[in-house]
Backbone as XML, in Angstrom:
<?xml version="1.0"?>
<chain id="A" units="angstrom">
  <residue number="1" name="MET">
    <atom name="N" x="-25.151" y="-75.983" z="41.847"/>
    <atom name="CA" x="-23.928" y="-75.488" z="41.273"/>
    <atom name="C" x="-24.105" y="-74.020" z="40.941"/>
  </residue>
  <residue number="2" name="VAL">
    <atom name="N" x="-23.007" y="-73.280" z="41.015"/>
    <atom name="CA" x="-23.011" y="-71.869" z="40.653"/>
    <atom name="C" x="-21.986" y="-71.656" z="39.539"/>
  </residue>
  <residue number="3" name="VAL">
    <atom name="N" x="-22.391" y="-70.876" z="38.536"/>
    <atom name="CA" x="-21.502" y="-70.523" z="37.429"/>
    <atom name="C" x="-21.476" y="-68.998" z="37.327"/>
  </residue>
  <residue number="4" name="PRO">
    <atom name="N" x="-20.299" y="-68.366" z="37.360"/>
    <atom name="CA" x="-20.224" y="-66.909" z="37.181"/>
    <atom name="C" x="-20.467" y="-66.583" z="35.703"/>
  </residue>
  <residue number="5" name="ALA">
    <atom name="N" x="-21.243" y="-65.529" z="35.448"/>
    <atom name="CA" x="-21.601" y="-65.210" z="34.065"/>
    <atom name="C" x="-21.560" y="-63.715" z="33.807"/>
  </residue>
  <residue number="6" name="GLU">
    <atom name="N" x="-21.474" y="-63.390" z="32.527"/>
    <atom name="CA" x="-21.441" y="-61.996" z="32.089"/>
    <atom name="C" x="-22.837" y="-61.385" z="32.015"/>
  </residue>
  <residue number="7" name="GLY">
    <atom name="N" x="-23.865" y="-62.197" z="32.064"/>
    <atom name="CA" x="-25.239" y="-61.717" z="31.993"/>
    <atom name="C" x="-26.169" y="-62.764" z="32.576"/>
  </residue>
  <residue number="8" name="PRO">
    <atom name="N" x="-27.474" y="-62.504" z="32.547"/>
    <atom name="CA" x="-28.429" y="-63.456" z="33.093"/>
    <atom name="C" x="-28.755" y="-64.581" z="32.104"/>
  </residue>
  <residue number="9" name="GLY">
    <atom name="N" x="-29.149" y="-65.710" z="32.623"/>
    <atom name="CA" x="-29.667" y="-66.799" z="31.803"/>
    <atom name="C" x="-28.630" y="-67.801" z="31.344"/>
  </residue>
  <residue number="10" name="LEU">
    <atom name="N" x="-29.132" y="-68.905" z="30.835"/>
    <atom name="CA" x="-28.277" y="-70.003" z="30.393"/>
    <atom name="C" x="-27.472" y="-69.666" z="29.144"/>
  </residue>
  <residue number="11" name="ASP">
    <atom name="N" x="-27.925" y="-68.701" z="28.363"/>
    <atom name="CA" x="-27.198" y="-68.336" z="27.145"/>
    <atom name="C" x="-26.140" y="-67.262" z="27.380"/>
  </residue>
  <residue number="12" name="ALA">
    <atom name="N" x="-25.969" y="-66.841" z="28.608"/>
    <atom name="CA" x="-24.955" y="-65.829" z="28.933"/>
    <atom name="C" x="-23.564" y="-66.428" z="28.814"/>
  </residue>
  <residue number="13" name="PRO">
    <atom name="N" x="-22.585" y="-65.623" z="28.404"/>
    <atom name="CA" x="-21.199" y="-66.094" z="28.404"/>
    <atom name="C" x="-20.712" y="-66.318" z="29.846"/>
  </residue>
  <residue number="14" name="VAL">
    <atom name="N" x="-19.920" y="-67.359" z="30.023"/>
    <atom name="CA" x="-19.315" y="-67.619" z="31.326"/>
    <atom name="C" x="-18.292" y="-66.520" z="31.592"/>
  </residue>
  <residue number="15" name="SER">
    <atom name="N" x="-18.313" y="-65.978" z="32.799"/>
    <atom name="CA" x="-17.353" y="-64.946" z="33.180"/>
    <atom name="C" x="-15.979" y="-65.573" z="33.407"/>
  </residue>
  <residue number="16" name="PRO">
    <atom name="N" x="-14.921" y="-64.877" z="33.034"/>
    <atom name="CA" x="-13.580" y="-65.418" z="33.276"/>
    <atom name="C" x="-13.170" y="-65.381" z="34.753"/>
  </residue>
  <residue number="17" name="VAL">
    <atom name="N" x="-13.927" y="-64.668" z="35.579"/>
    <atom name="CA" x="-13.601" y="-64.551" z="37.007"/>
    <atom name="C" x="-14.839" y="-64.856" z="37.849"/>
  </residue>
  <residue number="18" name="LEU">
    <atom name="N" x="-14.623" y="-65.212" z="39.090"/>
    <atom name="CA" x="-15.733" y="-65.499" z="40.002"/>
    <atom name="C" x="-16.167" y="-64.265" z="40.775"/>
  </residue>
  <residue number="19" name="GLY">
    <atom name="N" x="-15.269" y="-63.658" z="41.514"/>
    <atom name="CA" x="-15.622" y="-62.598" z="42.451"/>
    <atom name="C" x="-16.253" y="-61.371" z="41.834"/>
  </residue>
  <residue number="20" name="ARG">
    <atom name="N" x="-15.817" y="-61.001" z="40.665"/>
    <atom name="CA" x="-16.316" y="-59.774" z="40.030"/>
    <atom name="C" x="-17.212" y="-60.052" z="38.828"/>
  </residue>
  <residue number="21" name="ALA">
    <atom name="N" x="-17.685" y="-61.274" z="38.706"/>
    <atom name="CA" x="-18.626" y="-61.602" z="37.631"/>
    <atom name="C" x="-19.901" y="-60.786" z="37.809"/>
  </residue>
  <residue number="22" name="PRO">
    <atom name="N" x="-20.466" y="-60.273" z="36.734"/>
    <atom name="CA" x="-21.696" y="-59.487" z="36.869"/>
    <atom name="C" x="-22.891" y="-60.297" z="37.400"/>
  </residue>
  <residue number="23" name="TYR">
    <atom name="N" x="-22.937" y="-61.600" z="37.062"/>
    <atom name="CA" x="-24.053" y="-62.447" z="37.504"/>
    <atom name="C" x="-23.518" y="-63.758" z="38.049"/>
  </residue>
  <residue number="24" name="LEU">
    <atom name="N" x="-24.283" y="-64.338" z="38.949"/>
    <atom name="CA" x="-24.042" y="-65.671" z="39.470"/>
    <atom name="C" x="-25.259" y="-66.501" z="39.080"/>
  </residue>
  <residue number="25" name="ILE">
    <atom name="N" x="-25.034" y="-67.536" z="38.295"/>
    <atom name="CA" x="-26.130" y="-68.368" z="37.816"/>
    <atom name="C" x="-26.184" y="-69.618" z="38.689"/>
  </residue>
  <residue number="26" name="VAL">
    <atom name="N" x="-27.279" y="-69.784" z="39.408"/>
    <atom name="CA" x="-27.476" y="-70.939" z="40.269"/>
    <atom name="C" x="-28.218" y="-71.988" z="39.441"/>
  </residue>
  <residue number="27" name="ILE">
    <atom name="N" x="-27.606" y="-73.152" z="39.301"/>
    <atom name="CA" x="-28.134" y="-74.223" z="38.458"/>
    <atom name="C" x="-28.544" y="-75.395" z="39.335"/>
  </residue>
  <residue number="28" name="ASP">
    <atom name="N" x="-29.715" y="-75.924" z="39.043"/>
    <atom name="CA" x="-30.177" y="-77.151" z="39.691"/>
    <atom name="C" x="-30.758" y="-78.037" z="38.603"/>
  </residue>
  <residue number="29" name="VAL">
    <atom name="N" x="-30.385" y="-79.304" z="38.622"/>
    <atom name="CA" x="-30.925" y="-80.262" z="37.663"/>
    <atom name="C" x="-31.723" y="-81.289" z="38.453"/>
  </residue>
  <residue number="30" name="SER">
    <atom name="N" x="-33.002" y="-81.419" z="38.111"/>
    <atom name="CA" x="-33.871" y="-82.356" z="38.812"/>
    <atom name="C" x="-33.501" y="-83.793" z="38.443"/>
  </residue>
  <residue number="31" name="PRO">
    <atom name="N" x="-33.947" y="-84.768" z="39.222"/>
    <atom name="CA" x="-33.690" y="-86.175" z="38.871"/>
    <atom name="C" x="-34.234" y="-86.541" z="37.483"/>
  </residue>
  <residue number="32" name="GLU">
    <atom name="N" x="-35.239" y="-85.823" z="37.028"/>
    <atom name="CA" x="-35.812" y="-86.074" z="35.707"/>
    <atom name="C" x="-35.020" y="-85.381" z="34.606"/>
  </residue>
  <residue number="33" name="GLY">
    <atom name="N" x="-34.009" y="-84.594" z="34.975"/>
    <atom name="CA" x="-33.178" y="-83.922" z="33.990"/>
    <atom name="C" x="-33.596" y="-82.505" z="33.661"/>
  </residue>
  <residue number="34" name="GLU">
    <atom name="N" x="-34.598" y="-81.977" z="34.348"/>
    <atom name="CA" x="-35.026" y="-80.603" z="34.101"/>
    <atom name="C" x="-34.019" y="-79.634" z="34.711"/>
  </residue>
  <residue number="35" name="VAL">
    <atom name="N" x="-33.563" y="-78.690" z="33.878"/>
    <atom name="CA" x="-32.593" y="-77.698" z="34.328"/>
    <atom name="C" x="-33.333" y="-76.469" z="34.812"/>
  </residue>
  <residue number="36" name="ARG">
    <atom name="N" x="-33.064" y="-76.086" z="36.041"/>
    <atom name="CA" x="-33.628" y="-74.856" z="36.601"/>
    <atom name="C" x="-32.470" y="-73.919" z="36.887"/>
  </residue>
  <residue number="37" name="GLU">
    <atom name="N" x="-32.651" y="-72.667" z="36.499"/>
    <atom name="CA" x="-31.605" y="-71.683" z="36.768"/>
    <atom name="C" x="-32.208" y="-70.447" z="37.401"/>
  </residue>
  <residue number="38" name="GLN">
    <atom name="N" x="-31.391" y="-69.834" z="38.210"/>
    <atom name="CA" x="-31.755" y="-68.553" z="38.810"/>
    <atom name="C" x="-30.570" y="-67.623" z="38.600"/>
  </residue>
  <residue number="39" name="SER">
    <atom name="N" x="-30.806" y="-66.524" z="37.907"/>
    <atom name="CA" x="-29.759" y="-65.546" z="37.640"/>
    <atom name="C" x="-29.794" y="-64.483" z="38.729"/>
  </residue>
  <residue number="40" name="VAL">
    <atom name="N" x="-28.682" y="-64.338" z="39.428"/>
    <atom name="CA" x="-28.593" y="-63.405" z="40.542"/>
    <atom name="C" x="-27.534" y="-62.350" z="40.220"/>
  </residue>
  <residue number="41" name="PRO">
    <atom name="N" x="-27.913" y="-61.072" z="40.159"/>
    <atom name="CA" x="-26.882" y="-60.048" z="39.999"/>
    <atom name="C" x="-25.896" y="-60.138" z="41.161"/>
  </residue>
  <residue number="42" name="ASN">
    <atom name="N" x="-24.612" y="-60.116" z="40.850"/>
    <atom name="CA" x="-23.590" y="-60.257" z="41.877"/>
    <atom name="C" x="-23.510" y="-58.967" z="42.699"/>
  </residue>
  <residue number="43" name="PRO">
    <atom name="N" x="-23.941" y="-59.001" z="43.960"/>
    <atom name="CA" x="-23.920" y="-57.790" z="44.779"/>
    <atom name="C" x="-22.510" y="-57.358" z="45.180"/>
  </residue>
  <residue number="44" name="PHE">
    <atom name="N" x="-21.521" y="-58.211" z="44.930"/>
    <atom name="CA" x="-20.148" y="-57.921" z="45.346"/>
    <atom name="C" x="-19.247" y="-57.521" z="44.175"/>
  </residue>
  <residue number="45" name="ALA">
    <atom name="N" x="-19.792" y="-57.485" z="42.970"/>
    <atom name="CA" x="-18.981" y="-57.244" z="41.766"/>
    <atom name="C" x="-18.234" y="-55.921" z="41.818"/>
  </residue>
  <residue number="46" name="GLN">
    <atom name="N" x="-18.805" y="-54.913" z="42.448"/>
    <atom name="CA" x="-18.179" y="-53.593" z="42.505"/>
    <atom name="C" x="-17.553" y="-53.284" z="43.864"/>
  </residue>
  <residue number="47" name="ALA">
    <atom name="N" x="-17.433" y="-54.291" z="44.712"/>
    <atom name="CA" x="-16.841" y="-54.079" z="46.038"/>
    <atom name="C" x="-15.395" y="-53.608" z="45.899"/>
  </residue>
  <residue number="48" name="PRO">
    <atom name="N" x="-14.954" y="-52.712" z="46.781"/>
    <atom name="CA" x="-13.583" y="-52.213" z="46.686"/>
    <atom name="C" x="-12.539" y="-53.290" z="46.973"/>
  </residue>
  <residue number="49" name="GLY">
    <atom name="N" x="-12.919" y="-54.327" z="47.650"/>
    <atom name="CA" x="-11.994" y="-55.419" z="47.965"/>
    <atom name="C" x="-12.756" y="-56.596" z="48.533"/>
  </residue>
  <residue number="50" name="GLY">
    <atom name="N" x="-12.173" y="-57.772" z="48.455"/>
    <atom name="CA" x="-12.777" y="-58.960" z="49.048"/>
    <atom name="C" x="-13.967" y="-59.529" z="48.305"/>
  </residue>
  <residue number="51" name="ALA">
    <atom name="N" x="-14.103" y="-59.199" z="47.019"/>
    <atom name="CA" x="-15.266" y="-59.671" z="46.263"/>
    <atom name="C" x="-15.295" y="-61.193" z="46.157"/>
  </residue>
  <residue number="52" name="GLY">
    <atom name="N" x="-14.155" y="-61.801" z="45.875"/>
    <atom name="CA" x="-14.108" y="-63.255" z="45.733"/>
    <atom name="C" x="-14.495" y="-63.976" z="47.003"/>
  </residue>
  <residue number="53" name="GLN">
    <atom name="N" x="-13.968" y="-63.508" z="48.107"/>
    <atom name="CA" x="-14.287" y="-64.117" z="49.401"/>
    <atom name="C" x="-15.765" y="-63.945" z="49.725"/>
  </residue>
  <residue number="54" name="ALA">
    <atom name="N" x="-16.319" y="-62.773" z="49.461"/>
    <atom name="CA" x="-17.733" y="-62.521" z="49.737"/>
    <atom name="C" x="-18.628" y="-63.393" z="48.863"/>
  </residue>
  <residue number="55" name="VAL">
    <atom name="N" x="-18.276" y="-63.543" z="47.589"/>
    <atom name="CA" x="-19.056" y="-64.405" z="46.699"/>
    <atom name="C" x="-18.975" y="-65.849" z="47.179"/>
  </residue>
  <residue number="56" name="ALA">
    <atom name="N" x="-17.795" y="-66.297" z="47.576"/>
    <atom name="CA" x="-17.644" y="-67.666" z="48.076"/>
    <atom name="C" x="-18.500" y="-67.896" z="49.321"/>
  </residue>
  <residue number="57" name="GLN">
    <atom name="N" x="-18.543" y="-66.915" z="50.217"/>
    <atom name="CA" x="-19.390" y="-67.040" z="51.408"/>
    <atom name="C" x="-20.859" y="-67.099" z="51.016"/>
  </residue>
  <residue number="58" name="TRP">
    <atom name="N" x="-21.252" y="-66.302" z="50.026"/>
    <atom name="CA" x="-22.641" y="-66.323" z="49.548"/>
    <atom name="C" x="-22.964" y="-67.687" z="48.948"/>
  </residue>
  <residue number="59" name="ILE">
    <atom name="N" x="-22.053" y="-68.225" z="48.144"/>
    <atom name="CA" x="-22.262" y="-69.542" z="47.537"/>
    <atom name="C" x="-22.449" y="-70.597" z="48.628"/>
  </residue>
  <residue number="60" name="ALA">
    <atom name="N" x="-21.641" y="-70.538" z="49.668"/>
    <atom name="CA" x="-21.784" y="-71.473" z="50.784"/>
    <atom name="C" x="-23.124" y="-71.279" z="51.480"/>
  </residue>
  <residue number="61" name="SER">
    <atom name="N" x="-23.559" y="-70.031" z="51.620"/>
    <atom name="CA" x="-24.812" y="-69.755" z="52.349"/>
    <atom name="C" x="-26.046" y="-70.277" z="51.631"/>
  </residue>
  <residue number="62" name="ILE">
    <atom name="N" x="-25.976" y="-70.427" z="50.311"/>
    <atom name="CA" x="-27.154" y="-70.937" z="49.588"/>
    <atom name="C" x="-27.145" y="-72.459" z="49.484"/>
  </residue>
  <residue number="63" name="GLY">
    <atom name="N" x="-26.082" y="-73.083" z="49.979"/>
    <atom name="CA" x="-26.029" y="-74.545" z="49.994"/>
    <atom name="C" x="-25.566" y="-75.184" z="48.702"/>
  </residue>
  <residue number="64" name="ALA">
    <atom name="N" x="-24.863" y="-74.436" z="47.853"/>
    <atom name="CA" x="-24.353" y="-75.007" z="46.606"/>
    <atom name="C" x="-23.298" y="-76.061" z="46.924"/>
  </residue>
  <residue number="65" name="HIS">
    <atom name="N" x="-23.205" y="-77.062" z="46.059"/>
    <atom name="CA" x="-22.230" y="-78.137" z="46.248"/>
    <atom name="C" x="-20.974" y="-77.947" z="45.413"/>
  </residue>
  <residue number="66" name="ALA">
    <atom name="N" x="-21.063" y="-77.073" z="44.390"/>
    <atom name="CA" x="-19.926" y="-76.871" z="43.493"/>
    <atom name="C" x="-20.021" y="-75.505" z="42.846"/>
  </residue>
  <residue number="67" name="VAL">
    <atom name="N" x="-18.878" y="-75.033" z="42.355"/>
    <atom name="CA" x="-18.829" y="-73.802" z="41.577"/>
    <atom name="C" x="-17.956" y="-74.090" z="40.361"/>
  </residue>
  <residue number="68" name="ALA">
    <atom name="N" x="-18.477" y="-73.788" z="39.179"/>
    <atom name="CA" x="-17.738" y="-73.991" z="37.931"/>
    <atom name="C" x="-17.230" y="-72.637" z="37.466"/>
  </residue>
  <residue number="69" name="ALA">
    <atom name="N" x="-15.907" y="-72.467" z="37.440"/>
    <atom name="CA" x="-15.334" y="-71.173" z="37.091"/>
    <atom name="C" x="-13.961" y="-71.369" z="36.457"/>
  </residue>
  <residue number="70" name="ALA">
    <atom name="N" x="-13.608" y="-70.434" z="35.580"/>
    <atom name="CA" x="-12.290" y="-70.465" z="34.952"/>
    <atom name="C" x="-11.214" y="-69.991" z="35.913"/>
  </residue>
  <residue number="71" name="SER">
    <atom name="N" x="-11.571" y="-69.089" z="36.819"/>
    <atom name="CA" x="-10.588" y="-68.543" z="37.754"/>
    <atom name="C" x="-11.239" y="-68.274" z="39.105"/>
  </residue>
  <residue number="72" name="VAL">
    <atom name="N" x="-10.658" y="-68.844" z="40.137"/>
    <atom name="CA" x="-11.093" y="-68.613" z="41.514"/>
    <atom name="C" x="-9.867" y="-68.134" z="42.280"/>
  </residue>
  <residue number="73" name="GLY">
    <atom name="N" x="-9.971" y="-66.955" z="42.867"/>
    <atom name="CA" x="-8.846" y="-66.406" z="43.617"/>
    <atom name="C" x="-8.539" y="-67.220" z="44.864"/>
  </residue>
  <residue number="74" name="PRO">
    <atom name="N" x="-7.359" y="-67.006" z="45.444"/>
    <atom name="CA" x="-6.944" y="-67.810" z="46.597"/>
    <atom name="C" x="-7.831" y="-67.641" z="47.826"/>
  </residue>
  <residue number="75" name="ASN">
    <atom name="N" x="-8.314" y="-66.440" z="48.104"/>
    <atom name="CA" x="-9.181" y="-66.250" z="49.272"/>
    <atom name="C" x="-10.526" y="-66.927" z="49.069"/>
  </residue>
  <residue number="76" name="ALA">
    <atom name="N" x="-11.079" y="-66.806" z="47.873"/>
    <atom name="CA" x="-12.342" y="-67.480" z="47.565"/>
    <atom name="C" x="-12.153" y="-68.995" z="47.638"/>
  </residue>
  <residue number="77" name="ALA">
    <atom name="N" x="-11.037" y="-69.480" z="47.126"/>
    <atom name="CA" x="-10.767" y="-70.920" z="47.152"/>
    <atom name="C" x="-10.709" y="-71.459" z="48.578"/>
  </residue>
  <residue number="78" name="MET">
    <atom name="N" x="-10.113" y="-70.684" z="49.490"/>
    <atom name="CA" x="-10.048" y="-71.117" z="50.893"/>
    <atom name="C" x="-11.444" y="-71.203" z="51.505"/>
  </residue>
  <residue number="79" name="VAL">
    <atom name="N" x="-12.283" y="-70.215" z="51.223"/>
    <atom name="CA" x="-13.653" y="-70.223" z="51.752"/>
    <atom name="C" x="-14.419" y="-71.411" z="51.190"/>
  </residue>
  <residue number="80" name="LEU">
    <atom name="N" x="-14.317" y="-71.627" z="49.887"/>
    <atom name="CA" x="-15.034" y="-72.742" z="49.261"/>
    <atom name="C" x="-14.558" y="-74.074" z="49.835"/>
  </residue>
  <residue number="81" name="GLU">
    <atom name="N" x="-13.253" y="-74.227" z="49.952"/>
    <atom name="CA" x="-12.701" y="-75.476" z="50.485"/>
    <atom name="C" x="-13.176" y="-75.724" z="51.913"/>
  </residue>
  <residue number="82" name="SER">
    <atom name="N" x="-13.164" y="-74.689" z="52.742"/>
    <atom name="CA" x="-13.587" y="-74.867" z="54.140"/>
    <atom name="C" x="-15.069" y="-75.198" z="54.245"/>
  </residue>
  <residue number="83" name="ALA">
    <atom name="N" x="-15.846" y="-74.813" z="53.225"/>
    <atom name="CA" x="-17.278" y="-75.132" z="53.210"/>
    <atom name="C" x="-17.566" y="-76.460" z="52.504"/>
  </residue>
  <residue number="84" name="GLY">
    <atom name="N" x="-16.522" y="-77.118" z="52.014"/>
    <atom name="CA" x="-16.710" y="-78.402" z="51.335"/>
    <atom name="C" x="-17.288" y="-78.262" z="49.934"/>
  </residue>
  <residue number="85" name="ILE">
    <atom name="N" x="-17.105" y="-77.105" z="49.325"/>
    <atom name="CA" x="-17.640" y="-76.856" z="47.986"/>
    <atom name="C" x="-16.546" y="-77.142" z="46.968"/>
  </residue>
  <residue number="86" name="ARG">
    <atom name="N" x="-16.876" y="-78.003" z="46.018"/>
    <atom name="CA" x="-15.897" y="-78.412" z="45.024"/>
    <atom name="C" x="-15.802" y="-77.414" z="43.883"/>
  </residue>
  <residue number="87" name="PRO">
    <atom name="N" x="-14.594" y="-76.994" z="43.552"/>
    <atom name="CA" x="-14.433" y="-76.169" z="42.353"/>
    <atom name="C" x="-14.380" y="-77.076" z="41.120"/>
  </residue>
  <residue number="88" name="VAL">
    <atom name="N" x="-15.049" y="-76.663" z="40.071"/>
    <atom name="CA" x="-15.014" y="-77.365" z="38.796"/>
    <atom name="C" x="-14.285" y="-76.435" z="37.832"/>
  </residue>
  <residue number="89" name="PRO">
    <atom name="N" x="-13.039" y="-76.746" z="37.480"/>
    <atom name="CA" x="-12.290" y="-75.842" z="36.615"/>
    <atom name="C" x="-12.854" y="-75.825" z="35.193"/>
  </residue>
  <residue number="90" name="LEU">
    <atom name="N" x="-12.925" y="-74.642" z="34.621"/>
    <atom name="CA" x="-13.419" y="-74.460" z="33.263"/>
    <atom name="C" x="-12.356" y="-73.784" z="32.418"/>
  </residue>
  <residue number="91" name="ARG">
    <atom name="N" x="-12.420" y="-74.030" z="31.132"/>
    <atom name="CA" x="-11.647" y="-73.226" z="30.199"/>
    <atom name="C" x="-12.402" y="-71.923" z="30.005"/>
  </residue>
  <residue number="92" name="PRO">
    <atom name="N" x="-11.684" y="-70.826" z="29.816"/>
    <atom name="CA" x="-12.389" y="-69.562" z="29.555"/>
    <atom name="C" x="-13.220" y="-69.652" z="28.277"/>
  </residue>
  <residue number="93" name="GLY">
    <atom name="N" x="-14.338" y="-68.944" z="28.286"/>
    <atom name="CA" x="-15.208" y="-68.905" z="27.112"/>
    <atom name="C" x="-16.396" y="-69.835" z="27.262"/>
  </residue>
  <residue number="94" name="GLY">
    <atom name="N" x="-17.259" y="-69.798" z="26.282"/>
    <atom name="CA" x="-18.447" y="-70.641" z="26.296"/>
    <atom name="C" x="-19.609" y="-69.974" z="27.002"/>
  </residue>
  <residue number="95" name="ARG">
    <atom name="N" x="-20.727" y="-70.660" z="26.951"/>
    <atom name="CA" x="-21.955" y="-70.179" z="27.593"/>
    <atom name="C" x="-22.265" y="-71.045" z="28.807"/>
  </residue>
  <residue number="96" name="VAL">
    <atom name="N" x="-23.090" y="-70.514" z="29.675"/>
    <atom name="CA" x="-23.501" y="-71.273" z="30.863"/>
    <atom name="C" x="-24.156" y="-72.574" z="30.427"/>
  </residue>
  <residue number="97" name="ARG">
    <atom name="N" x="-24.994" y="-72.515" z="29.398"/>
    <atom name="CA" x="-25.676" y="-73.711" z="28.885"/>
    <atom name="C" x="-24.663" y="-74.788" z="28.474"/>
  </residue>
  <residue number="98" name="ASP">
    <atom name="N" x="-23.547" y="-74.381" z="27.870"/>
    <atom name="CA" x="-22.519" y="-75.336" z="27.447"/>
    <atom name="C" x="-21.926" y="-76.065" z="28.652"/>
  </residue>
  <residue number="99" name="VAL">
    <atom name="N" x="-21.697" y="-75.328" z="29.725"/>
    <atom name="CA" x="-21.152" y="-75.927" z="30.949"/>
    <atom name="C" x="-22.127" y="-76.964" z="31.502"/>
  </residue>
  <residue number="100" name="VAL">
    <atom name="N" x="-23.406" y="-76.591" z="31.583"/>
    <atom name="CA" x="-24.423" y="-77.498" z="32.118"/>
    <atom name="C" x="-24.505" y="-78.760" z="31.259"/>
  </residue>
  <residue number="101" name="GLU">
    <atom name="N" x="-24.553" y="-78.601" z="29.948"/>
    <atom name="CA" x="-24.668" y="-79.762" z="29.059"/>
    <atom name="C" x="-23.437" y="-80.650" z="29.144"/>
  </residue>
  <residue number="102" name="TYR">
    <atom name="N" x="-22.257" y="-80.056" z="29.194"/>
    <atom name="CA" x="-21.033" y="-80.846" z="29.313"/>
    <atom name="C" x="-21.058" y="-81.672" z="30.600"/>
  </residue>
  <residue number="103" name="LEU">
    <atom name="N" x="-21.399" y="-81.044" z="31.706"/>
    <atom name="CA" x="-21.408" y="-81.756" z="32.986"/>
    <atom name="C" x="-22.497" y="-82.822" z="33.024"/>
  </residue>
  <residue number="104" name="ARG">
    <atom name="N" x="-23.640" y="-82.554" z="32.408"/>
    <atom name="CA" x="-24.709" y="-83.571" z="32.347"/>
    <atom name="C" x="-24.258" y="-84.773" z="31.524"/>
  </residue>
  <residue number="105" name="ARG">
    <atom name="N" x="-23.644" y="-84.520" z="30.369"/>
    <atom name="CA" x="-23.188" y="-85.606" z="29.491"/>
    <atom name="C" x="-22.090" y="-86.431" z="30.150"/>
  </residue>
  <residue number="106" name="SER">
    <atom name="N" x="-21.270" y="-85.774" z="30.950"/>
    <atom name="CA" x="-20.164" y="-86.489" z="31.586"/>
    <atom name="C" x="-20.597" y="-87.235" z="32.844"/>
  </residue>
  <residue number="107" name="GLY">
    <atom name="N" x="-21.872" y="-87.151" z="33.187"/>
    <atom name="CA" x="-22.369" y="-87.855" z="34.363"/>
    <atom name="C" x="-21.980" y="-87.202" z="35.667"/>
  </residue>
  <residue number="108" name="SER">
    <atom name="N" x="-21.727" y="-85.930" z="35.624"/>
    <atom name="CA" x="-21.290" y="-85.188" z="36.803"/>
    <atom name="C" x="-22.338" y="-85.243" z="37.919"/>
  </residue>
  <residue number="109" name="ARG">
    <atom name="N" x="-21.847" y="-85.269" z="39.120"/>
    <atom name="CA" x="-22.726" y="-85.231" z="40.297"/>
    <atom name="C" x="-22.617" y="-83.896" z="41.002"/>
  </residue>
  <residue number="110" name="TYR">
    <atom name="N" x="-22.261" y="-82.852" z="40.241"/>
    <atom name="CA" x="-22.081" y="-81.526" z="40.826"/>
    <atom name="C" x="-23.390" y="-80.779" z="41.044"/>
  </residue>
  <residue number="111" name="PHE">
    <atom name="N" x="-24.485" y="-81.270" z="40.519"/>
    <atom name="CA" x="-25.747" y="-80.529" z="40.624"/>
    <atom name="C" x="-26.473" y="-80.865" z="41.912"/>
  </residue>
</chain>
């Protein structure tokens, strides 16, 4: 799963947008419940155009199964849908850790 964030790490605030988020947090939860994260500076955050679509293509290229975001633009949504990546809608606010814990408690299979 990928979560757009305002900074690196699980304690970073979730970004309100996907394409121009400063960081993309890649989350993996092992069968034993261990949470692994990789904070990636978003190389497309300052792109003059097409940031959402480029981020969606990057998410597909790393093999993510889902993206949890408060807002996904229409072009990014088309790319994600064509790659079979499920969007997980979020309310704005909160930390990346909160998203992970909520999805774990709810029995989510997004990881």
